[in-house]
N, C-alpha and C positions, 0 to 999 in steps of 0.2 A: 504494498500501499504504501504509495506518497506522502511524499512528508506537506500539510497545508499551509500554506502561506498564508503569515499573520503580516493584515497591514499593519502601519506603525501609524500611532493614534496621531491626530487632527493637530495639530503645530498649535493652536490654542489649549493643547489638555496637556503639554513637555511643560514636564515641570521646570522651572526658574530657577536659574545659578544661585547660589548662595552670594550674601549681600558683602563677599569676601574675596570672591569669587572675581564681582563686578567690578569694584573697587577697582582693584589691581587690570580687567580689563580695560579698563575705557583709558592706559596709559599705552598695554600693548597689540588691547585687539579692540578696539573700538569699536567695526562692525562688527562683529560677532556680540558686542555683548551689549547690543543699541539695538540685531536683533534679539535679542533673549530678555531685552528691558520691553518690548514690542508684544514682543509674546503672554509676558506673566509685569505688570506695570508695578512700579511701586518708588516712594520717595524718599522713607523718613527718613533711612541711612546717610546716604550724600546731606541733606539738613543738617542732621545732627555732625558729621564730624565736620560739616560745614562752621556752624557755631560756635560748636567747642573750640577747632582753630581758633576763627575770627576774635574770641570773646576772651579766651584765651591769650592771643598777641597784646589786642588792647591794651587787654588788666595789668600784663607786663608793666608795659611800656608806661604808664601811668605809674607803677609803684618805682620802675629805672629810671624814669625823665625824674618825675612826681610832677601832685598834683601844679603845683602850679606855675611851674612853666610850662606845662601843658595846657592850661587854661589861660594862660599869657600868653602865647606863643596863636592860638585859637580865636582868641580877641582878636592877638593885631591881622589880621586876615582876612576876618570877617569882613564883609564889609555893613553886612546891619549893624556893626557896633564900631561906627570910622567916627562917629559924632561925639561916642562919647569924652567928655572931658578926664585925661588925667586921675584925678583922684576916683573920678566912677567905675573909670577901669579897674584902678586898682581895691575894689574894694570891693565888686568884682568879684578879681582872680583870689583875694585872700580870703572869702569866704566862700568861695569851689576853693581853695586847699581845707578849709578846716573841715572839710563831708566827703574824702573820699571812698568811706565804706560805698556813701549812697551815689558818688558819682559813676562807682561802676555799677552799681545795681542798675543803676538806666543806662550806662552804656550799655549791656549785657542786652535788656531789655530790648533796647534801638535796633543793637545784630541781628534780634527774633523778629523783629517784625520789618526789620527792611530788607533784610532776606526773606522770608515767607513774599513780601511783597515786592519786591526785583521779580522772582522766582514765576510770581503770576504775574506779571508784565510779558517776562519775556514769552510764558506763555501761550497767552491769549495775543503775542505778536507773530510768535506761532501756527497756529492755527487760524488766523486770517489769510495765513502768505499760502499755510498748507493746503485748508482745504478752499479758502474765499479766490486767490488772487491763482496758483496755480490745478483749484482744481483735484485735490486730495479727498481720500477721506482717513481721516484722524480721530480719536477719543480726546478731547480735551486730560483726559490723563493719564495718556498714554506721553501728549507732546511735554506734560508739568512732571511727566517721571524724566525723561531725554533733557527736562532744561536744568531737574537737580541733580542727573549727574555730568553733564557736561560740565557745569561749573568747577568738579571735583580736581581739576590741575593745578585753583587756586591755593589749595593747601599745599605743594608746589611754594609758590609764594610763599603761607607766611613763615612754613618751617623755613625758609630765608629770613624774613623777616627774626627769626628768632632770632637770628645764626648774629643778623645788625645789632638788633636790639642790647643781646647778653652779652657782645662781646667787641663791635664796635664799639667806636664814638658816637657820646649822643648831645653834643652841644651843638652842630649847624642838623640834625636828625629832626622832619618834619614827620610829629604826628599826624599830620592829612596824607603825610604821601612816602609810609617807614620803608618798603621793601622797591626796594631795586630791580623794576623787572619793565620798568618804562623811564625815557630819557627827562619826565622832570623832577626823576630824584633826582640828577645828574646836576644839574641847575639849584640855583639859589635866588629862589620865589623873590625876596625883598631888592633883586637886581635886576628881574627880567622881569617884561608886559607882561601885564596878569594874564593878558589874550593867549600869546607863545605859550606863558607857563603852564593853562588849561588844554592847549593842544598839546603838548610832548607829553603834561599826561596822561591824554588818550591811545594815544601810543602806545599800547603792555601788550606786550606778550603774553599774557593768564588771557587779555578780553581778546588775544585772534587765536588764539587756541581752545579756547571756547568758544568764537562761533564755529568757523572748523567745524565741529563738538553738532552744536548743532544741525547743520546740513546736515552730519551725516543722518544724528540719530532721528533728526527729527523725518528724511529720505524711507529710512527701514520700517519707523512709526506708517509709512506710509503704505508697505509693505515692495517698498520701493517703486511705486507705481508714480510716484512724482521724484526724480532725481535730485540728487545732491549737488550738485551744482545750482542752480536754479532758487532754491534753499534756500545756498550758501552765500549767493549775488544777493537776496532778499533783504536777508540779515544784513550783507552789506552794509545796503543799501541806507536800513534805520538805522545802523552807527554809525554811521555815516552827519544820519540828519540832527542824532544826538550833539554829536560829538558840534556842530553847529551852533547848535543852539545854545549848550556849554560856554563856546568862545563868540556868540555874544551877549549874553546873560554879562562876564567878565569884563566883555569891553562898554556894554554900558557903567554896571557898578566899581 
């Protein structure tokens, strides 16, 4: 009696890869990893990793550099506090420096909120690009999962940031740009025109890497019906619009 062939289960019934394999896979085999994510979407693991890494980096920066210095640098760079009198600024700095624990909590909560908002916006833009502009069919949960894993290269940036903060000099460290992954890190914001500084900060290795992953991942989310290049180019366009807006605001203020 001949053997009966057993058909493989449909792709939707295949078990998803482990969290560890997906995290590693984003760096060494992103195509296969995104195919796995498209079969079994999930997003909590990468979000938690990013929040912990970002929170740890900024908390370390506050403790290592000092709350007073961090607040001073932040206020000096903000266009919304440029009208403050020196006495008012000093009072704000001293008040902030005396509440380190409160500031750490506020920072960590802000990181959680900003991370989720950022991913929601990226996934929403991806939904418009993939389904509306390019005529694909992908679920929001799948695209949100793709966006969540596509941000994982930021972990390398945070790791490098820890090295800079813990072992490098902090006298000239820019608290808003502590990681040497963009051109602005190598510029002195006090000596460069603000629009140029903002533009230099937008040329970021992690963002470029993320845009490439978004194009690949969202193509896989459609089963390959929408090709990678059109999705990537649409995200490049959206990124360019964002940069133009930032530079324009910097020029105005």
